SELUM-320279 format. One record per atom (N, C-alpha, C): residue number from 1; x negated, y negated, z. Coordinates in pm, whole numbers, padded with zeros to 5 digits, m for minus. Each point is the difference from the previous one (the first is absolute). Layout:
N
+-----+--------+--------+--------+
! pos !     xx !     yy !     zz !
+-----+--------+--------+--------+
! NUM !      X !      Y !      Z !
...
+-----+--------+--------+--------+
END
This chain:
186
+-----+--------+--------+--------+
! pos !     xx !     yy !     zz !
+-----+--------+--------+--------+
!   1 !  00834 !  02811 ! m01108 !
!   1 !  00050 ! m00072 !  00115 !
!   1 ! m00110 ! m00020 !  00101 !
!   2 ! m00084 !  00101 !  00021 !
!   2 ! m00108 ! m00013 !  00096 !
!   2 ! m00099 ! m00105 ! m00045 !
!   3 ! m00022 ! m00014 ! m00128 !
!   3 ! m00093 ! m00099 ! m00053 !
!   3 !  00046 ! m00140 !  00035 !
!   4 !  00129 ! m00024 ! m00014 !
!   4 !  00051 ! m00132 !  00031 !
!   4 ! m00013 ! m00024 !  00149 !
!   5 !  00018 !  00104 !  00075 !
!   5 ! m00013 ! m00014 !  00144 !
!   5 ! m00143 ! m00033 !  00037 !
!   6 ! m00095 !  00059 ! m00068 !
!   6 ! m00141 ! m00028 !  00029 !
!   6 ! m00031 ! m00144 ! m00027 !
!   7 !  00038 ! m00050 ! m00116 !
!   7 ! m00029 ! m00139 ! m00032 !
!   7 !  00069 ! m00093 !  00099 !
!   8 !  00118 !  00037 !  00041 !
!   8 !  00072 ! m00081 !  00095 !
!   8 ! m00074 !  00000 !  00132 !
!   9 ! m00050 !  00113 !  00039 !
!   9 ! m00074 !  00011 !  00124 !
!   9 ! m00121 ! m00089 ! m00002 !
!  10 ! m00066 ! m00007 ! m00111 !
!  10 ! m00116 ! m00086 ! m00014 !
!  10 !  00040 ! m00143 !  00018 !
!  11 !  00108 ! m00037 ! m00060 !
!  11 !  00046 ! m00136 !  00012 !
!  11 !  00029 ! m00032 !  00145 !
!  12 !  00062 !  00093 !  00069 !
!  12 !  00032 ! m00022 !  00140 !
!  12 ! m00126 ! m00011 !  00081 !
!  13 ! m00091 !  00088 ! m00025 !
!  13 ! m00124 !  00000 !  00074 !
!  13 ! m00073 ! m00128 ! m00022 !
!  14 ! m00002 ! m00046 ! m00120 !
!  14 ! m00068 ! m00123 ! m00030 !
!  14 !  00064 ! m00114 !  00077 !
!  15 !  00130 ! m00007 ! m00008 !
!  15 !  00068 ! m00105 !  00071 !
!  15 ! m00029 !  00007 !  00147 !
!  16 !  00000 !  00117 !  00054 !
!  16 ! m00027 !  00015 !  00141 !
!  16 ! m00139 ! m00046 !  00034 !
!  17 ! m00095 !  00037 ! m00079 !
!  17 ! m00137 ! m00040 !  00029 !
!  17 ! m00013 ! m00150 ! m00011 !
!  18 !  00068 ! m00057 ! m00091 !
!  18 ! m00006 ! m00143 ! m00017 !
!  18 !  00062 ! m00070 !  00119 !
!  19 !  00100 !  00060 !  00057 !
!  19 !  00071 ! m00062 !  00110 !
!  19 ! m00082 !  00001 !  00127 !
!  20 ! m00078 !  00101 !  00022 !
!  20 ! m00067 !  00017 !  00127 !
!  20 ! m00149 ! m00020 ! m00003 !
!  21 ! m00071 !  00051 ! m00096 !
!  21 ! m00145 ! m00010 ! m00006 !
!  21 ! m00058 !  00127 ! m00057 !
!  22 ! m00134 !  00019 !  00008 !
!  22 ! m00064 !  00118 ! m00058 !
!  22 ! m00059 !  00092 !  00104 !
!  23 ! m00026 !  00125 ! m00041 !
!  23 ! m00046 !  00103 !  00090 !
!  23 ! m00143 ! m00022 !  00043 !
!  24 ! m00028 !  00038 !  00121 !
!  24 ! m00135 ! m00008 !  00054 !
!  24 ! m00018 !  00115 !  00095 !
!  25 ! m00119 !  00016 !  00056 !
!  25 ! m00021 !  00110 !  00092 !
!  25 !  00099 ! m00005 !  00116 !
!  26 !  00040 !  00118 !  00046 !
!  26 !  00097 !  00007 !  00108 !
!  26 ! m00052 ! m00067 !  00127 !
!  27 ! m00130 ! m00014 !  00014 !
!  27 ! m00055 ! m00060 !  00120 !
!  27 !  00017 ! m00151 !  00002 !
!  28 !  00033 ! m00061 ! m00114 !
!  28 !  00017 ! m00145 ! m00006 !
!  28 !  00125 ! m00040 !  00076 !
!  29 ! m00007 ! m00117 !  00062 !
!  29 !  00115 ! m00051 !  00076 !
!  29 !  00113 ! m00035 ! m00096 !
!  30 !  00123 !  00025 !  00043 !
!  30 !  00118 ! m00032 ! m00081 !
!  30 !  00030 ! m00148 !  00013 !
!  31 !  00006 ! m00070 ! m00113 !
!  31 !  00032 ! m00142 ! m00002 !
!  31 !  00150 ! m00022 ! m00012 !
!  32 !  00070 !  00093 ! m00067 !
!  32 !  00144 ! m00012 ! m00020 !
!  32 !  00054 !  00136 ! m00044 !
!  33 !  00121 !  00031 !  00044 !
!  33 !  00065 !  00124 ! m00040 !
!  33 !  00150 ! m00026 ! m00009 !
!  34 !  00063 !  00050 ! m00106 !
!  34 !  00144 ! m00018 ! m00018 !
!  34 !  00070 !  00135 !  00010 !
!  35 !  00110 !  00003 !  00076 !
!  35 !  00073 !  00125 !  00022 !
!  35 !  00081 !  00043 ! m00122 !
!  36 !  00049 ! m00096 ! m00079 !
!  36 !  00079 !  00037 ! m00117 !
!  36 ! m00045 ! m00077 ! m00124 !
!  37 !  00005 !  00067 ! m00113 !
!  37 ! m00026 ! m00060 ! m00131 !
!  37 !  00092 !  00073 ! m00096 !
!  38 !  00085 ! m00077 ! m00067 !
!  38 !  00094 !  00061 ! m00095 !
!  38 !  00030 ! m00098 ! m00111 !
!  39 !  00049 !  00053 ! m00111 !
!  39 !  00035 ! m00086 ! m00111 !
!  39 !  00022 !  00077 ! m00128 !
!  40 ! m00031 ! m00065 ! m00113 !
!  40 !  00018 !  00063 ! m00130 !
!  40 ! m00110 ! m00047 ! m00096 !
!  41 ! m00016 !  00075 ! m00107 !
!  41 ! m00097 ! m00035 ! m00104 !
!  41 !  00063 !  00026 ! m00136 !
!  42 ! m00035 ! m00085 ! m00097 !
!  42 !  00049 !  00017 ! m00136 !
!  42 ! m00119 !  00024 ! m00094 !
!  43 !  00025 !  00072 ! m00110 !
!  43 ! m00104 !  00039 ! m00095 !
!  43 !  00025 ! m00065 ! m00136 !
!  44 ! m00103 ! m00065 ! m00054 !
!  44 !  00011 ! m00064 ! m00130 !
!  44 ! m00125 !  00030 ! m00081 !
!  45 !  00008 !  00074 ! m00109 !
!  45 !  00122 !  00066 ! m00047 !
!  45 !  00036 !  00116 !  00092 !
!  46 !  00126 !  00045 ! m00006 !
!  46 !  00041 !  00116 !  00079 !
!  46 ! m00087 !  00122 ! m00034 !
!  47 ! m00017 !  00090 !  00096 !
!  47 ! m00076 !  00123 ! m00020 !
!  47 !  00087 !  00096 ! m00082 !
!  48 ! m00048 !  00044 ! m00118 !
!  48 !  00081 !  00087 ! m00085 !
!  48 !  00038 !  00132 !  00067 !
!  49 !  00124 !  00043 ! m00021 !
!  49 !  00050 !  00126 !  00055 !
!  49 ! m00077 !  00117 ! m00060 !
!  50 ! m00005 !  00109 !  00076 !
!  50 ! m00061 !  00123 ! m00050 !
!  50 ! m00142 ! m00018 ! m00050 !
!  51 ! m00027 !  00058 ! m00117 !
!  51 ! m00133 ! m00005 ! m00058 !
!  51 ! m00006 ! m00104 ! m00112 !
!  52 !  00078 ! m00109 !  00018 !
!  52 !  00004 ! m00107 ! m00101 !
!  52 ! m00135 ! m00068 ! m00015 !
!  53 ! m00007 ! m00100 ! m00088 !
!  53 ! m00126 ! m00071 ! m00022 !
!  53 ! m00053 ! m00058 !  00132 !
!  54 ! m00131 ! m00002 !  00015 !
!  54 ! m00060 ! m00052 !  00123 !
!  54 ! m00015 ! m00151 ! m00008 !
!  55 !  00031 ! m00067 !  00113 !
!  55 ! m00012 ! m00145 !  00009 !
!  55 ! m00074 ! m00036 !  00128 !
!  56 ! m00053 ! m00121 !  00003 !
!  56 ! m00058 ! m00054 !  00123 !
!  56 !  00095 ! m00109 !  00047 !
!  57 !  00075 !  00030 !  00106 !
!  57 !  00101 ! m00093 !  00050 !
!  57 ! m00059 ! m00101 !  00097 !
!  58 !  00058 ! m00120 ! m00004 !
!  58 ! m00026 ! m00099 !  00104 !
!  58 !  00110 !  00021 !  00103 !
!  59 ! m00038 !  00016 !  00125 !
!  59 !  00095 !  00029 !  00107 !
!  59 !  00013 ! m00125 !  00088 !
!  60 !  00122 ! m00052 !  00009 !
!  60 !  00025 ! m00118 !  00082 !
!  60 !  00068 !  00046 !  00128 !
!  61 ! m00059 ! m00037 !  00114 !
!  61 !  00045 !  00048 !  00131 !
!  61 !  00066 ! m00114 !  00079 !
!  62 !  00112 !  00033 !  00065 !
!  62 !  00071 ! m00093 !  00088 !
!  62 !  00033 !  00076 !  00128 !
!  63 ! m00040 ! m00055 !  00114 !
!  63 !  00028 !  00071 !  00125 !
!  63 !  00000 ! m00091 !  00121 !
!  64 !  00025 !  00062 !  00113 !
!  64 ! m00004 ! m00071 !  00128 !
!  64 ! m00078 !  00084 !  00101 !
!  65 ! m00066 ! m00068 !  00091 !
!  65 ! m00066 !  00064 !  00113 !
!  65 !  00063 ! m00055 !  00126 !
!  66 !  00009 !  00084 !  00104 !
!  66 !  00060 ! m00042 !  00126 !
!  66 ! m00067 !  00074 !  00116 !
!  67 !  00022 ! m00053 !  00119 !
!  67 ! m00060 !  00061 !  00118 !
!  67 ! m00151 ! m00015 !  00000 !
!  68 ! m00048 ! m00110 ! m00059 !
!  68 ! m00145 ! m00023 ! m00012 !
!  68 ! m00055 ! m00058 !  00130 !
!  69 ! m00108 !  00060 !  00048 !
!  69 ! m00063 ! m00046 !  00124 !
!  69 ! m00149 ! m00023 ! m00022 !
!  70 ! m00058 ! m00100 !  00063 !
!  70 !  00066 ! m00092 !  00092 !
!  70 !  00086 ! m00101 ! m00076 !
!  71 !  00122 ! m00019 !  00045 !
!  71 !  00093 ! m00088 ! m00069 !
!  71 ! m00040 ! m00147 !  00010 !
!  72 ! m00085 ! m00035 !  00096 !
!  72 ! m00043 ! m00140 !  00014 !
!  72 ! m00077 ! m00046 ! m00123 !
!  73 ! m00064 !  00089 ! m00072 !
!  73 ! m00077 ! m00037 ! m00119 !
!  73 !  00085 ! m00009 ! m00126 !
!  74 !  00110 !  00077 ! m00008 !
!  74 !  00077 !  00011 ! m00124 !
!  74 !  00147 ! m00042 !  00013 !
!  75 !  00052 ! m00002 !  00120 !
!  75 !  00143 ! m00019 !  00020 !
!  75 !  00073 !  00134 !  00006 !
!  76 ! m00074 !  00110 ! m00023 !
!  76 !  00056 !  00134 !  00014 !
!  76 !  00061 !  00063 ! m00123 !
!  77 !  00028 ! m00082 ! m00104 !
!  77 !  00059 !  00052 ! m00124 !
!  77 ! m00062 ! m00073 ! m00119 !
!  78 !  00027 !  00053 ! m00119 !
!  78 ! m00047 ! m00067 ! m00121 !
!  78 !  00062 !  00058 ! m00125 !
!  79 ! m00017 ! m00072 ! m00110 !
!  79 !  00044 !  00048 ! m00131 !
!  79 ! m00124 !  00029 ! m00084 !
!  80 !  00006 !  00107 ! m00077 !
!  80 ! m00113 !  00045 ! m00080 !
!  80 !  00037 ! m00002 ! m00148 !
!  81 ! m00088 ! m00057 ! m00080 !
!  81 !  00013 !  00007 ! m00145 !
!  81 ! m00136 !  00044 ! m00055 !
!  82 !  00002 !  00072 ! m00109 !
!  82 ! m00126 !  00044 ! m00057 !
!  82 !  00015 !  00053 ! m00140 !
!  83 ! m00114 !  00011 ! m00067 !
!  83 ! m00005 !  00055 ! m00135 !
!  83 ! m00117 !  00098 ! m00004 !
!  84 !  00028 !  00124 ! m00042 !
!  84 ! m00105 !  00100 ! m00016 !
!  84 !  00012 !  00062 ! m00139 !
!  85 ! m00108 !  00060 ! m00042 !
!  85 ! m00001 !  00061 ! m00132 !
!  85 ! m00077 !  00130 !  00005 !
!  86 !  00052 !  00099 ! m00071 !
!  86 ! m00068 !  00129 ! m00007 !
!  86 ! m00135 ! m00013 ! m00068 !
!  87 ! m00091 !  00090 !  00034 !
!  87 ! m00133 ! m00003 ! m00061 !
!  87 ! m00006 !  00087 ! m00126 !
!  88 !  00109 !  00076 ! m00027 !
!  88 !  00007 !  00078 ! m00123 !
!  88 !  00147 !  00017 ! m00039 !
!  89 !  00028 !  00014 ! m00131 !
!  89 !  00138 !  00017 ! m00045 !
!  89 !  00062 !  00131 !  00051 !
!  90 !  00133 ! m00001 !  00015 !
!  90 !  00068 !  00121 !  00043 !
!  90 !  00147 !  00001 ! m00038 !
!  91 !  00062 !  00116 !  00019 !
!  91 !  00144 !  00016 ! m00015 !
!  91 !  00047 !  00078 !  00123 !
!  92 !  00125 !  00035 !  00008 !
!  92 !  00050 !  00068 !  00119 !
!  92 ! m00068 !  00135 !  00025 !
!  93 ! m00031 !  00073 ! m00105 !
!  93 ! m00064 !  00131 !  00017 !
!  93 ! m00142 ! m00017 !  00054 !
!  94 ! m00079 ! m00088 ! m00062 !
!  94 ! m00139 ! m00016 !  00045 !
!  94 ! m00008 ! m00065 !  00138 !
!  95 !  00093 ! m00086 !  00030 !
!  95 ! m00002 ! m00070 !  00128 !
!  95 !  00028 !  00094 !  00116 !
!  96 !  00089 !  00097 ! m00020 !
!  96 !  00037 !  00092 !  00107 !
!  96 ! m00114 !  00093 !  00040 !
!  97 ! m00102 !  00005 ! m00083 !
!  97 ! m00114 !  00085 !  00032 !
!  97 ! m00086 ! m00060 !  00110 !
!  98 !  00022 ! m00127 !  00034 !
!  98 ! m00075 ! m00065 !  00107 !
!  98 ! m00139 ! m00040 ! m00042 !
!  99 ! m00074 ! m00056 !  00094 !
!  99 ! m00136 ! m00041 ! m00025 !
!  99 ! m00013 ! m00133 ! m00073 !
! 100 !  00110 ! m00070 ! m00021 !
! 100 ! m00004 ! m00128 ! m00068 !
! 100 ! m00041 ! m00112 !  00095 !
! 101 ! m00054 ! m00106 ! m00058 !
! 101 ! m00045 ! m00115 !  00079 !
! 101 !  00055 ! m00127 ! m00064 !
! 102 !  00043 ! m00094 !  00083 !
! 102 !  00042 ! m00131 ! m00045 !
! 102 ! m00078 ! m00106 !  00079 !
! 103 ! m00022 ! m00114 ! m00064 !
! 103 ! m00071 ! m00109 !  00065 !
! 103 !  00075 ! m00129 ! m00026 !
! 104 ! m00009 ! m00093 !  00097 !
! 104 !  00067 ! m00127 ! m00018 !
! 104 ! m00019 ! m00094 !  00116 !
! 105 !  00092 ! m00095 !  00007 !
! 105 ! m00003 ! m00103 !  00105 !
! 105 !  00140 ! m00015 !  00059 !
! 106 !  00004 ! m00055 !  00120 !
! 106 !  00129 ! m00029 !  00062 !
! 106 ! m00015 ! m00113 !  00100 !
! 107 !  00113 ! m00052 !  00040 !
! 107 !  00004 ! m00107 !  00098 !
! 107 !  00107 !  00031 !  00103 !
! 108 ! m00035 ! m00018 !  00127 !
! 108 !  00099 !  00008 !  00106 !
! 108 !  00021 ! m00141 !  00054 !
! 109 !  00125 ! m00046 ! m00003 !
! 109 !  00035 ! m00130 !  00058 !
! 109 !  00061 !  00030 !  00136 !
! 110 ! m00072 ! m00040 !  00104 !
! 110 !  00042 !  00030 !  00137 !
! 110 !  00108 ! m00095 !  00047 !
! 111 !  00078 !  00043 !  00097 !
! 111 !  00112 ! m00077 !  00055 !
! 111 ! m00046 ! m00136 !  00051 !
! 112 ! m00122 ! m00009 !  00053 !
! 112 ! m00048 ! m00126 !  00057 !
! 112 ! m00055 ! m00096 ! m00106 !
! 113 !  00015 !  00033 ! m00130 !
! 113 ! m00041 ! m00089 ! m00107 !
! 113 ! m00140 !  00026 ! m00055 !
! 114 ! m00078 !  00084 !  00064 !
! 114 ! m00133 !  00033 ! m00049 !
! 114 !  00011 !  00110 ! m00106 !
! 115 ! m00109 !  00026 ! m00071 !
! 115 !  00004 !  00107 ! m00101 !
! 115 ! m00134 !  00073 ! m00005 !
! 116 !  00005 !  00120 ! m00055 !
! 116 ! m00118 !  00084 ! m00021 !
! 116 !  00004 !  00048 ! m00144 !
! 117 ! m00112 ! m00015 ! m00071 !
! 117 ! m00010 !  00048 ! m00138 !
! 117 ! m00095 !  00119 ! m00001 !
! 118 !  00045 !  00109 ! m00065 !
! 118 ! m00072 !  00127 !  00002 !
! 118 ! m00044 !  00046 ! m00139 !
! 119 ! m00105 !  00082 ! m00001 !
! 119 ! m00032 !  00083 ! m00116 !
! 119 !  00021 !  00143 !  00048 !
! 120 !  00063 !  00083 ! m00081 !
! 120 !  00035 !  00134 !  00046 !
! 120 ! m00026 !  00108 ! m00103 !
! 121 ! m00019 !  00121 !  00051 !
! 121 ! m00010 !  00120 ! m00082 !
! 121 !  00098 !  00101 !  00056 !
! 122 !  00077 !  00062 ! m00088 !
! 122 !  00101 !  00097 !  00040 !
! 122 ! m00037 !  00136 ! m00060 !
! 123 ! m00008 !  00102 !  00085 !
! 123 ! m00030 !  00137 ! m00045 !
! 123 !  00124 !  00085 !  00019 !
! 124 !  00042 !  00070 ! m00105 !
! 124 !  00119 !  00083 !  00005 !
! 124 ! m00033 !  00144 !  00034 !
! 125 !  00085 !  00062 !  00082 !
! 125 ! m00002 !  00140 !  00040 !
! 125 ! m00108 !  00091 ! m00051 !
! 126 ! m00113 ! m00001 !  00065 !
! 126 ! m00109 !  00092 ! m00030 !
! 126 ! m00062 !  00047 !  00131 !
! 127 ! m00082 !  00102 ! m00006 !
! 127 ! m00069 !  00045 !  00121 !
! 127 ! m00083 ! m00114 !  00057 !
! 128 ! m00053 ! m00085 ! m00086 !
! 128 ! m00080 ! m00114 !  00047 !
! 128 !  00080 ! m00092 !  00090 !
! 129 !  00128 ! m00014 ! m00026 !
! 129 !  00084 ! m00091 !  00079 !
! 129 !  00052 !  00066 !  00126 !
! 130 ! m00028 !  00128 !  00019 !
! 130 !  00048 !  00069 !  00119 !
! 130 !  00139 !  00058 ! m00015 !
! 131 !  00059 ! m00016 ! m00117 !
! 131 !  00134 !  00054 ! m00024 !
! 131 !  00009 !  00041 ! m00146 !
! 132 !  00049 !  00119 ! m00025 !
! 132 !  00019 !  00045 ! m00137 !
! 132 !  00137 ! m00038 ! m00055 !
! 133 !  00083 ! m00064 !  00082 !
! 133 !  00133 ! m00039 ! m00045 !
! 133 ! m00012 ! m00107 ! m00109 !
! 134 !  00064 !  00022 ! m00113 !
! 134 ! m00009 ! m00093 ! m00112 !
! 134 !  00060 ! m00136 !  00031 !
! 135 !  00095 ! m00006 !  00094 !
! 135 !  00069 ! m00127 !  00027 !
! 135 ! m00055 ! m00073 !  00123 !
! 136 ! m00121 !  00033 !  00041 !
! 136 ! m00067 ! m00071 !  00109 !
! 136 ! m00116 ! m00079 ! m00059 !
! 137 ! m00007 ! m00127 !  00032 !
! 137 ! m00108 ! m00086 ! m00050 !
! 137 ! m00078 ! m00054 !  00119 !
! 138 ! m00132 !  00014 ! m00007 !
! 138 ! m00089 ! m00050 !  00105 !
! 138 ! m00065 ! m00128 ! m00050 !
! 139 ! m00003 ! m00100 !  00090 !
! 139 ! m00044 ! m00133 ! m00037 !
! 139 ! m00127 ! m00038 !  00076 !
! 140 ! m00092 ! m00061 ! m00070 !
! 140 ! m00118 ! m00058 !  00063 !
! 140 ! m00024 ! m00136 ! m00064 !
! 141 ! m00070 ! m00085 !  00067 !
! 141 ! m00030 ! m00129 ! m00058 !
! 141 ! m00066 ! m00095 !  00098 !
! 142 !  00001 ! m00128 ! m00039 !
! 142 ! m00063 ! m00105 !  00079 !
! 142 !  00082 ! m00128 ! m00011 !
! 143 !  00004 ! m00075 !  00110 !
! 143 !  00063 ! m00132 ! m00003 !
! 143 ! m00101 ! m00095 ! m00063 !
! 144 !  00033 ! m00052 ! m00119 !
! 144 ! m00092 ! m00086 ! m00074 !
! 144 ! m00002 ! m00143 !  00053 !
! 145 !  00116 ! m00049 !  00046 !
! 145 !  00006 ! m00137 !  00052 !
! 145 !  00121 ! m00017 !  00089 !
! 146 ! m00001 ! m00108 !  00076 !
! 146 !  00110 ! m00031 !  00090 !
! 146 ! m00016 !  00066 !  00135 !
! 147 !  00112 !  00018 !  00070 !
! 147 !  00000 !  00063 !  00131 !
! 147 ! m00059 !  00140 ! m00008 !
! 148 ! m00091 !  00033 !  00086 !
! 148 ! m00069 !  00130 !  00005 !
! 148 ! m00102 !  00019 ! m00113 !
! 149 ! m00049 ! m00109 ! m00062 !
! 149 ! m00098 !  00010 ! m00108 !
! 149 ! m00117 !  00089 !  00042 !
! 150 ! m00038 !  00090 ! m00091 !
! 150 ! m00112 !  00090 !  00023 !
! 150 !  00037 !  00131 !  00067 !
! 151 !  00120 !  00010 !  00055 !
! 151 !  00044 !  00123 !  00068 !
! 151 !  00036 !  00106 ! m00103 !
! 152 ! m00015 !  00125 !  00041 !
! 152 !  00036 !  00114 ! m00085 !
! 152 !  00141 !  00045 !  00034 !
! 153 !  00069 !  00064 ! m00097 !
! 153 !  00136 !  00047 !  00021 !
! 153 !  00011 !  00147 ! m00038 !
! 154 !  00089 !  00071 !  00068 !
! 154 !  00031 !  00138 ! m00035 !
! 154 !  00146 !  00028 !  00033 !
! 155 !  00056 !  00098 ! m00068 !
! 155 !  00138 !  00040 !  00024 !
! 155 !  00045 !  00096 ! m00108 !
! 156 !  00126 !  00043 !  00011 !
! 156 !  00055 !  00091 ! m00099 !
! 156 !  00150 ! m00024 ! m00014 !
! 157 !  00052 !  00028 ! m00120 !
! 157 !  00142 ! m00015 ! m00025 !
! 157 !  00053 !  00123 ! m00074 !
! 158 !  00132 !  00018 !  00011 !
! 158 !  00070 !  00106 ! m00073 !
! 158 !  00101 ! m00069 ! m00091 !
! 159 !  00006 !  00042 ! m00126 !
! 159 !  00090 ! m00065 ! m00093 !
! 159 !  00104 !  00095 ! m00058 !
! 160 !  00111 ! m00060 ! m00045 !
! 160 !  00110 !  00074 ! m00058 !
! 160 !  00052 ! m00075 ! m00123 !
! 161 !  00020 !  00065 ! m00115 !
! 161 !  00054 ! m00068 ! m00117 !
! 161 !  00137 ! m00062 !  00032 !
! 162 !  00022 ! m00121 ! m00053 !
! 162 !  00123 ! m00072 !  00031 !
! 162 !  00094 ! m00011 ! m00119 !
! 163 ! m00046 !  00029 ! m00121 !
! 163 !  00091 ! m00008 ! m00113 !
! 163 !  00049 !  00140 ! m00039 !
! 164 !  00129 !  00012 ! m00039 !
! 164 !  00059 !  00130 ! m00035 !
! 164 ! m00078 !  00072 ! m00109 !
! 165 ! m00026 !  00130 !  00020 !
! 165 ! m00066 !  00083 ! m00099 !
! 165 ! m00149 ! m00026 ! m00017 !
! 166 ! m00059 ! m00078 !  00091 !
! 166 ! m00141 ! m00038 ! m00012 !
! 166 ! m00088 !  00123 ! m00019 !
! 167 ! m00079 ! m00002 ! m00106 !
! 167 ! m00099 !  00102 ! m00036 !
! 167 !  00058 !  00129 ! m00055 !
! 168 !  00131 !  00018 !  00006 !
! 168 !  00059 !  00120 ! m00060 !
! 168 !  00068 ! m00039 ! m00132 !
! 169 !  00103 ! m00083 !  00009 !
! 169 !  00071 ! m00042 ! m00121 !
! 169 ! m00023 ! m00147 ! m00033 !
! 170 ! m00071 ! m00070 !  00085 !
! 170 ! m00024 ! m00143 ! m00020 !
! 170 ! m00140 ! m00038 !  00051 !
! 171 ! m00056 ! m00108 ! m00053 !
! 171 ! m00130 ! m00045 !  00050 !
! 171 !  00012 ! m00047 !  00145 !
! 172 ! m00111 !  00003 !  00071 !
! 172 ! m00005 ! m00051 !  00137 !
! 172 ! m00016 ! m00151 ! m00006 !
! 173 !  00099 ! m00071 !  00055 !
! 173 ! m00002 ! m00146 ! m00001 !
! 173 ! m00022 ! m00059 !  00138 !
! 174 !  00049 !  00071 !  00103 !
! 174 ! m00002 ! m00058 !  00135 !
! 174 ! m00009 !  00110 !  00103 !
! 175 ! m00071 ! m00028 !  00110 !
! 175 ! m00005 !  00090 !  00115 !
! 175 !  00022 ! m00080 !  00127 !
! 176 !  00047 !  00069 !  00102 !
! 176 !  00005 ! m00058 !  00134 !
! 176 ! m00108 !  00068 !  00082 !
! 177 ! m00046 ! m00065 !  00107 !
! 177 ! m00105 !  00061 !  00082 !
! 177 !  00013 ! m00036 !  00147 !
! 178 ! m00056 !  00087 !  00083 !
! 178 ! m00011 ! m00021 !  00145 !
! 178 ! m00139 !  00048 !  00042 !
! 179 ! m00052 ! m00060 !  00104 !
! 179 ! m00133 !  00043 !  00045 !
! 179 !  00008 !  00133 !  00074 !
! 180 ! m00108 !  00078 ! m00013 !
! 180 ! m00012 !  00127 !  00071 !
! 180 ! m00114 ! m00004 !  00100 !
! 181 ! m00092 ! m00094 ! m00017 !
! 181 ! m00106 ! m00028 !  00096 !
! 181 ! m00004 ! m00150 !  00018 !
! 182 ! m00012 ! m00047 !  00125 !
! 182 !  00001 ! m00147 !  00023 !
! 182 ! m00105 ! m00072 ! m00085 !
! 183 !  00038 ! m00116 ! m00044 !
! 183 ! m00093 ! m00089 ! m00071 !
! 183 ! m00081 ! m00072 !  00107 !
! 184 ! m00129 !  00020 ! m00006 !
! 184 ! m00086 ! m00051 !  00106 !
! 184 ! m00117 ! m00076 ! m00057 !
! 185 ! m00032 ! m00115 !  00061 !
! 185 ! m00117 ! m00081 ! m00036 !
! 185 ! m00106 !  00023 !  00106 !
! 186 ! m00121 !  00022 ! m00048 !
! 186 ! m00114 !  00021 !  00092 !
! 186 ! m00107 ! m00103 ! m00028 !
+-----+--------+--------+--------+
END
């Protein structure tokens, strides 16, 4: 179950980073910050329960951001879509151990009609990410094009399995997520 949560966290983190931007030094000026980021992610193929065969899942992320400031640049809200993929095969047992990384792209379509396209990296629950919790995903990346092009993004999300029996009696197919650290563009 923890493994599925880890992969889900990565998906959330990726989506979050795609929505806001990539991480940069704390001294850099904030170009945009969103108060909320939430949504869901699906895994294809699903992450096998227990110590089943290892797979490399494609994670499709769907979410929303809100409370984004300055709202004059974005309209204050947006929808996020993205696709990330693990860098190594896993199952629920191996995933729960943490230290996994996913990479991908995402797009945030802002309320005012503009968009931002991101490249992102998601790190799951390790000392490197500042949290040993398996279900916390830390996101970093860069805005590749569109609004905020060239800006870095950072943030974190917490994920929870959404399908019954995920990682115990059934494969992990879907997770829900909420941000735990604001998604910020620098």
